[in-house]
N, C-alpha and C positions, 0 to 999 in steps of 0.2 A: 460470722467472720467473712470479710471481703475475700473474693477469689484472688489468689496470687498468680500474677502473670510474669513468667520469667523473661528476661531480656538480657542482652549483652552489649558488647562494643563500647564505644566512647561514653555513652550515657551511664552504663553500669559503673565504669571506672570513676566517673565524676560523682556518681551517687555515693559510692563507697568512700571517696575522699571527703565529701561533705558529712557523711555519717560519722566519721571519726571525730568531728567537732560538734556535731549535733546528732547524738544517737537517736535512732529511730527513723532517720530520713530515708535510708535505703529501703526499709520495710514499707514506708509510706509510698515510695515509688513503685514497689512491687504490687501494692494492694489498691492503688488509686485507679480511677477510670482511665481509659485510653486517651480521652480528651485531655485530662489533666497531665498525663505523662507527656503528651505532645506539647502542651503549653509550657511545661517546665523545660522540656528539651529545647523549645524555641528560645526561652529565656537564657539558658546556658549556652546556646549556640550564638547568641548575639554579641558576645565578646565582653560581657560584664565580668569583672574580676571580683575577687573577695574584698579588695580594697574599696571598690565602688560600693559594695554592699555593706561595708563596715567590717565584716569578718566572715569566715565560713560558718561560724555559729549563727550569726545574724542572717546570713543567706539561707541556711537550712531552716531556720525558724520562719522566715518570710515565705519561702517556697512551700512549707508545710501547711501554714495557716491562712495564707492570703487567698483571695478569690482569683479565679482565672483572669478576669479583666484587669485586676490590679497587677498581676504578674506580667501580663503582656504589655501594659502601659509602662511598666518599669523597664521593660526590655527594649522597647522601640520608641523613638521620638514621635513617630506618627503610626497609628494603627489603622490599616485600611479596612473598610467595611467588608465583612465576610471572612476575615483572616481566621478568627477564632473558629467559625463554623467549618472552614476548610481543615483546620487541625483536628476538629472533632470527627471528621470523616476520613482520618488517616489510617485507621486500623489499629490493632493492639500493639504492634511493634514500632519502636522509634526508628528514625532514619538517620542518615549521616547529617552532620552539622550543617553542611551547605544546603541541604534541602530546605530547612526552615528559613535561612536567609534568602535563598532563591525564590521561594514562595512569596515571601514578604516583598521582594523587589518586583516580582511579576504583578502583584496586586496593587502596588503603589505607582507603577509606571503608566504613563498615558500612551506609550508607544505600542502597547499590546492590549488594547481595550477588548479585543475579541477573546483573548485568553482569560482576562479578568472576569468577563461575563460567563465564560465557560466554567471556570473554577467554582463559581457560585452555584452551578447546577450539577456538578459531578457528584455521583453517589459515593465515590471513593477517590480521595486525593492522595496520590503517592508519587514518587519520582518517575515511575514507569508511565503513568498517565500524563504527567507534565511533559515528558520527552515526546510522547506521541502527539500531544497538542501542539508543541512547537513545530513539529515537522509538517503538520497539516496546514494547508492554506486557510486564511481567515474564514472563508465561506463553508469550510468543512469542520470548523471547530464547534462541534455540537456534542453534547454529553453522550447521546446514544452511539455516535460514531466512535468517539474516543474509548468508550467502554467495550465496544464490540471488537476493536482491534487489539491483537495480542502483543505486538512488538513493533519497534520503530521501522523495521524493514517493510512490514505490511502497510504502515502509514505512508512511507515513501512510495510504495507501489500504487497506493490509492491516489495520492497526489499526482503522480506521473500519468496514471491511466486517465484520470479526469481531464488532464491537459491534452493527452493524445486524442481522446474522443472529441473534445471540443475542437481541436485543430482539424479533425476529420469531418466536422460539420454538425456534431451533436449540440443540442441546446444546453449550455452549462447550467443555467438557472433551473431548467426542468430536471436535469440529472441530480442536482443538489436537493431539490424538493423530493425526488424519489428516494433519496437516502434518509429522509426524515424518519422513516418507519423501521429501519434496520436495527436489529438487536444482537445478532450473532454473525460470525464469519460466514455461516451458510447463507444468511440473508445477503451479505455483501457479495458473495459469489454469484447468487442469483441476479443481483443488480448488474454486475459486470457483464454477465452473459446476455442479459436482456438488452442492455444499451449497445453493446458491441455489435450485435446482429442488426442494429438499425442503421449503421453507417455504410457509406459507399466504399467499395473495394478499389484498389489502384487499377489503372487502365490495364485491360487484358493484353497479353503479348501478341495476340493475333486479332485482326478485325472480325466482326460478324460477317456471316455470309449465309446464303440459303442452306439451311440444314445445320449450320454451326452457330450456336447461340452462347456467347460469353456470359458467365455469371458475374453480375456487376454489383450486387449488394450482399451484405451478410444475411439479410432476410431470405434472399433467393437461395443462398447456400444452405440455410436451415430447411427450406421447403424441399430442396433436392434430396437432402439426407432422409427426410421423412418419406418422400415419394419412392426413392430408390432403395430404402432400407440399408443405408451405408453410413459411414462415419465422416462424411465430408464436413459436417459442422465443426468437428474437432480440429480442422485445419484453419480455422478462422484467423488465428494469430499469424500463422505462416503466410496466409493470403495477404494480410495487412502489411506484412514485412516484405512482400514481393518475393517470397521463397516458394510459394505455390500459387497456382491459378487454375480455375475450373471453367469448364464449358459443357454444354449439352449438345450432342449431335442427334439429329432427328431425320428419319426417312420413313415415310408412310406411317405405320403405327409403331415402328420401332424407335427406341430412344436409349441412349447410353451417356455415361458421364466421362468426360475427358479430364485427366489430371496432368497438369504441366508442373515441372519443378525447375528451379534455377540452380544450375551447377556450374561452378567456375566461370561465373559471369555470363552464362548463356542459358536460354530456355531450352528444355528438352521435354519430350513426351514420356511421362512416367508410364501411363497405361490408359486403356479405355475399359470402362467397367459397365457391365449390365446390372440389372436389379439384384440387390443383395450381394454385390461384387462377383456376380457370375460372369461367364464368358459372354461378351456381346455378340451380336450378329456380325458376320464378316463385312457386310456392306457398310455398317456403321464405322467399323475400324478403318476401312478404306476411305470413307468420306473424311474422317478426321485427319488421317495421315497425309492425304493429298492436299487438303487445305493448309495444314500446318507446314508442309514442305515448301509451299509457295512463299512462305514467310520466314524461311530459314530455320524452322524448328523440326528436328528429327527425333527418332526414338532414342530413349536413354541408352547410353553406352556408345553411341556413335559420336565421333568427333564432329562437332558442328562446323559448318563452313564459316571461316573468320569473317566477322562483320566490321573489323577494324579498318582504318583508312588504308593502311599498307598491306592488307591481306593478300592483294594480288601479287605483290612482290614475294611474300612468304611462299605462296603456292607455286609460283613460277620459278623463282631463284632458289627455293629450298631453305630460306632463312627460318630460324626458330623463333618461337615466342615463349612466353613464360607459363604456358599451360593454364592460362586463366588466373594466375596468381594476382594479377593486377587487372581490376575491372576498369576499362578505359571508356566506358559509356558515360 
């Protein structure tokens, strides 16, 4: 005896309705293969009425005894290549009516050729995979990528990140090629970290000077984290958003890491860190603070000297500003 697969929703209701006129149809639907269940669901979702089929009795007989191809050709005026194969990879449970019509529309449209090609290679074709495929740009519509992504939000994040990295100077074609081997979200995370560290950071808030060396690339940030045994690499996104900036101060054999943060529209010195976030040598702190002070950057918590055009009026006449609520740079 064939294995019984329970299902519900609109397809169960329609099966019971047909079974009242053609007994045994509901049992056929519960015992048939998942491919046949999707084929019949596609037929019933296409808008064919009992009048078109002759009667519910005739419809039940046709759907029980006809081949998959005959059922699909009766449902649609044109049947795109690969549509039946996509239904066969739909899994054991039926989907909403619109899924079958939408899948048919996707595979017959010339406007989304990349999605049509993708569907033919997807190991699982369901509404979630199709939503993810629509969100991704054409060059990311690859079966391995669509299957690795869990939800539409991650798909949007990947599409946005690829564009951000490209705008920052990364080679889009090379990045897409590197995505060809990913199979899991872990692989995707590794890819994102690897490529993000290759791009150049925004301009440092203070210029380079003897003993003061701004960190200019993500790769430099990673090397500093390894050399100083700290977590600077985890600030890469902040650095790219111009919320953090890093530099190295060097004097003789001593070296320390400078962390700047942007607060209320102005850069401030968060701290100076020795290896493993230990206290740095005093001379390195002095070197950093003197250099940064020359460029209007003071320790965190100190109100920075206004760099706005009418700052002189505020300081002399006592006029107030908005405490940095508006960034006028």
